[in-house]
C-alpha positions as YAML, in Angstrom:
chain: A
units: angstrom
residues:
- id: 1
  name: UNK
  ca: [-29.68, 75.01, -26.21]
- id: 2
  name: UNK
  ca: [-29.35, 71.59, -27.77]
- id: 3
  name: UNK
  ca: [-26.00, 69.80, -27.57]
- id: 4
  name: UNK
  ca: [-25.57, 69.76, -31.37]
- id: 5
  name: UNK
  ca: [-26.26, 73.50, -31.60]
- id: 6
  name: UNK
  ca: [-23.61, 74.16, -28.96]
- id: 7
  name: UNK
  ca: [-21.08, 71.95, -30.77]
- id: 8
  name: UNK
  ca: [-21.73, 73.84, -34.01]
- id: 9
  name: UNK
  ca: [-21.44, 77.19, -32.25]
- id: 10
  name: UNK
  ca: [-18.09, 76.28, -30.69]
- id: 11
  name: UNK
  ca: [-16.67, 74.66, -33.81]
- id: 12
  name: UNK
  ca: [-13.46, 76.25, -35.11]
- id: 13
  name: UNK
  ca: [-14.84, 75.62, -38.60]
- id: 14
  name: UNK
  ca: [-17.72, 77.97, -37.88]
- id: 15
  name: UNK
  ca: [-17.88, 81.07, -40.05]
- id: 16
  name: UNK
  ca: [-19.06, 83.25, -37.15]
- id: 17
  name: UNK
  ca: [-17.22, 85.27, -34.54]
- id: 18
  name: UNK
  ca: [-16.90, 82.38, -32.11]
- id: 19
  name: UNK
  ca: [-15.22, 80.24, -34.74]
- id: 20
  name: UNK
  ca: [-12.58, 82.91, -35.36]
- id: 21
  name: UNK
  ca: [-12.05, 83.37, -31.62]
- id: 22
  name: UNK
  ca: [-11.54, 79.63, -31.18]
- id: 23
  name: UNK
  ca: [-9.10, 79.47, -34.12]
- id: 24
  name: UNK
  ca: [-7.15, 82.42, -32.68]
- id: 25
  name: UNK
  ca: [-7.04, 80.83, -29.22]
- id: 26
  name: UNK
  ca: [-5.69, 77.60, -30.73]
- id: 27
  name: UNK
  ca: [-2.97, 79.49, -32.60]
- id: 28
  name: UNK
  ca: [-1.96, 81.31, -29.42]
- id: 29
  name: UNK
  ca: [-1.86, 78.01, -27.54]
- id: 30
  name: UNK
  ca: [0.29, 76.42, -30.24]
- id: 31
  name: UNK
  ca: [2.70, 79.37, -30.15]
- id: 32
  name: UNK
  ca: [2.92, 79.20, -26.36]
- id: 33
  name: UNK
  ca: [3.66, 75.46, -26.54]
- id: 34
  name: UNK
  ca: [6.30, 75.92, -29.26]
- id: 35
  name: UNK
  ca: [8.09, 78.58, -27.24]
- id: 36
  name: UNK
  ca: [7.97, 76.50, -24.07]
- id: 37
  name: UNK
  ca: [9.46, 73.48, -25.86]
- id: 38
  name: UNK
  ca: [12.35, 75.57, -27.20]
- id: 39
  name: UNK
  ca: [13.42, 76.67, -23.72]
- id: 40
  name: UNK
  ca: [15.63, 74.75, -21.30]
- id: 41
  name: UNK
  ca: [13.62, 72.17, -19.41]
- id: 42
  name: UNK
  ca: [13.61, 74.16, -16.16]
- id: 43
  name: UNK
  ca: [12.08, 77.21, -17.92]
- id: 44
  name: UNK
  ca: [9.42, 75.55, -20.03]
- id: 45
  name: UNK
  ca: [6.58, 76.10, -17.53]
- id: 46
  name: UNK
  ca: [7.44, 79.76, -17.06]
- id: 47
  name: UNK
  ca: [5.39, 80.94, -20.04]
- id: 48
  name: UNK
  ca: [1.70, 81.60, -19.40]
- id: 49
  name: UNK
  ca: [0.89, 82.82, -22.91]
- id: 50
  name: UNK
  ca: [2.44, 84.28, -26.04]
- id: 51
  name: UNK
  ca: [1.25, 86.42, -28.92]
- id: 52
  name: UNK
  ca: [2.65, 88.05, -32.03]
- id: 53
  name: UNK
  ca: [1.33, 91.60, -32.41]
- id: 54
  name: UNK
  ca: [0.62, 93.23, -35.75]
- id: 55
  name: UNK
  ca: [3.78, 95.34, -35.36]
- id: 56
  name: UNK
  ca: [5.89, 92.17, -35.20]
- id: 57
  name: UNK
  ca: [6.56, 92.19, -31.47]
- id: 58
  name: UNK
  ca: [6.54, 88.77, -29.85]
- id: 59
  name: UNK
  ca: [4.87, 89.21, -26.48]
- id: 60
  name: UNK
  ca: [5.63, 86.54, -23.88]
- id: 61
  name: UNK
  ca: [3.68, 86.49, -20.62]
- id: 62
  name: UNK
  ca: [5.67, 85.05, -17.73]
- id: 63
  name: UNK
  ca: [4.19, 83.40, -14.66]
- id: 64
  name: UNK
  ca: [6.05, 85.71, -12.24]
- id: 65
  name: UNK
  ca: [8.54, 88.56, -12.20]
- id: 66
  name: UNK
  ca: [11.32, 86.11, -11.38]
- id: 67
  name: UNK
  ca: [10.46, 84.04, -14.46]
- id: 68
  name: UNK
  ca: [10.19, 87.21, -16.55]
- id: 69
  name: UNK
  ca: [13.76, 88.13, -15.62]
- id: 70
  name: UNK
  ca: [14.97, 84.67, -16.57]
- id: 71
  name: UNK
  ca: [13.03, 84.65, -19.85]
- id: 72
  name: UNK
  ca: [14.53, 87.98, -20.89]
- id: 73
  name: UNK
  ca: [17.86, 86.16, -21.15]
- id: 74
  name: UNK
  ca: [16.20, 83.68, -23.54]
- id: 75
  name: UNK
  ca: [14.84, 86.20, -26.06]
- id: 76
  name: UNK
  ca: [17.07, 84.91, -28.88]
- id: 77
  name: UNK
  ca: [15.77, 81.40, -28.25]
- id: 78
  name: UNK
  ca: [12.16, 82.64, -28.14]
- id: 79
  name: UNK
  ca: [12.55, 84.59, -31.38]
- id: 80
  name: UNK
  ca: [14.15, 81.59, -33.11]
- id: 81
  name: UNK
  ca: [11.31, 79.32, -31.94]
- id: 82
  name: UNK
  ca: [8.69, 81.77, -33.22]
- id: 83
  name: UNK
  ca: [10.47, 81.92, -36.58]
- id: 84
  name: UNK
  ca: [10.63, 78.12, -36.68]
- id: 85
  name: UNK
  ca: [6.85, 78.14, -36.14]
- id: 86
  name: UNK
  ca: [6.47, 80.20, -39.31]
- id: 87
  name: UNK
  ca: [6.12, 83.64, -37.74]
- id: 88
  name: UNK
  ca: [8.17, 86.76, -38.45]
- id: 89
  name: UNK
  ca: [8.85, 88.49, -35.15]
- id: 90
  name: UNK
  ca: [11.01, 91.63, -35.14]
- id: 91
  name: UNK
  ca: [11.49, 91.82, -31.39]
- id: 92
  name: UNK
  ca: [10.51, 90.20, -28.11]
- id: 93
  name: UNK
  ca: [9.00, 91.67, -24.96]
- id: 94
  name: UNK
  ca: [8.51, 89.70, -21.79]
- id: 95
  name: UNK
  ca: [5.66, 90.77, -19.51]
- id: 96
  name: UNK
  ca: [4.51, 89.51, -16.13]
- id: 97
  name: UNK
  ca: [1.11, 87.87, -15.75]
- id: 98
  name: UNK
  ca: [-1.39, 89.95, -13.80]
- id: 99
  name: UNK
  ca: [-2.60, 86.81, -12.02]
- id: 100
  name: UNK
  ca: [-0.04, 86.50, -9.22]
- id: 101
  name: UNK
  ca: [-2.32, 84.65, -6.81]
...
């Protein structure tokens, strides 16, 4: 595959499925960053990923069970940060990443 074809295929401006996947991944990354920046400095790296489900639940994936416990105390902060990012969460659930290695 030519380099230009690959660039076009992976472009977020693409109308195809890959373009929408890339746009979605960027939005999830931006949400994760926004939540991390809203937390106290010692907690910022605890979030692996974040997502807002269709039912309004903000799902936060923590790096470990210890971090998940700590982040559960920060749910008000996480919800406020998601709202500041233009989202409308109705609740927050903290989960533990499956990758514990």
